[in-house]
N, C-alpha and C positions, 0 to 999 in steps of 0.2 A: 363229793358226789359219788354217790353208790355205785357199786356198780352192775345193778337192776335200772339205773336211771339211765346211764349209759345204753347200756344194750335194749330199750325200748327208743331212744334215739331222742331223747328228751337235755341230752350236754347241747350246749353252746353252738358245739360245733356240727352242730348234729344235718346232714343233706335233708332231714325232713324239714326244719327252718322252712328254708325257700317251697317248699311243697304245701306247707302248712301258709302260704302264703293266699298263694295258687288258691285254695281251697276257701278264706277267708274272700278271695275276688269272687271268684264263681260265684257265692252269698251274695252278693255285695248289689241288689236289683231285688226290687220289691216283690216282683214276680215270683221271683225264682225262690225266693223267703215264701211267698204264701202256696209257693205250690206243694214247697217241702210240709208244709201244718196242714194241709189237705191230704197231704198222704202218708201222718201220722194213723189214720183209721184204716189204712190197709189199700190194697191191691183196687187201683178206679183208671177206668175210661179217659181216655184224652178228652170224651166233649164234657164230663162230667167236671173235670176237673179246669174246661176252661168255663166253663158257667160259673163253677164254683169262683176262680181269681176272676171274675166280670172281661176275662182277654176272647179274642177270637181262636179256635181251634189250631189255627195255623201259627200263630203266635204264640202259644200254648207248647204247643210241638218240637218249635225253635227253641225256644227255652232246654226241656226235655230233650233236646238231642243234647245240648250243654251237659247236663246234669248228667243224662248219660255219660259221654265222655270220661266227666271225670269221676265215673263209676257209682256216682251216687242214689243215681236212680237203678232200674231194669225195666227192661217193656218185655210184654207178652204178647202176641200178637192173636185173635181165635176172630177166625172168618177177616169182617174188615173191619172188625174192633179192634184197639190197641188199648192194654192195661199197662199201666205203669204201678210200683211197689219202689220204694225203698230199700237200696240195697242192705242194708244195717243201718244201726239206730243211733251213731257217730252224727248226719247228718239233722236227724230232728234232737238230737241234742248239742249238739251247735247253734243250732235256729231259738231252743226254749232261752238256755243262757243267752245271747244277745241280746233275746226279748225282755228276759228278767232283769238284762244290765239297762235296756232302753226305758225300763217302768221306773227306775232310779233316777235319771233325768228328769221324771215326771212329777215322781213320788216320792215323800221322805220317808213314808212308809210302805210299801208296795204289798200286792195282796198275796206275792208267794211269801210273803215272810210272815203275815198269819195266817198259813192253812187253805190257801184260799187261791191255789196257782190260777192266771186266767191263762195261761198256754197252753 
């Protein structure tokens, strides 16, 4: 294993392995995955996110609070409205990879393999 791999926490004994499991656990919820997908287009208020994922603003706020604690999303308040955005591209990339993997379980040759990603 190269020193670069070890420095990035990719070796088998890395303490990041357990944290990575927590990230996967955080994303093991359909509403949270849908919220990550909805936030791909940028900062969005809670009400619009709730409408997009078909949940009440209260339920969406609870899920967003968990994602915020996991440092996947950040919040900004403007008056009475709270806006959320992805902190970085990693959550989006994880969800995209998971959707692509799911497509493999349904389609022999999923859309993302012939230039038409559906995510």
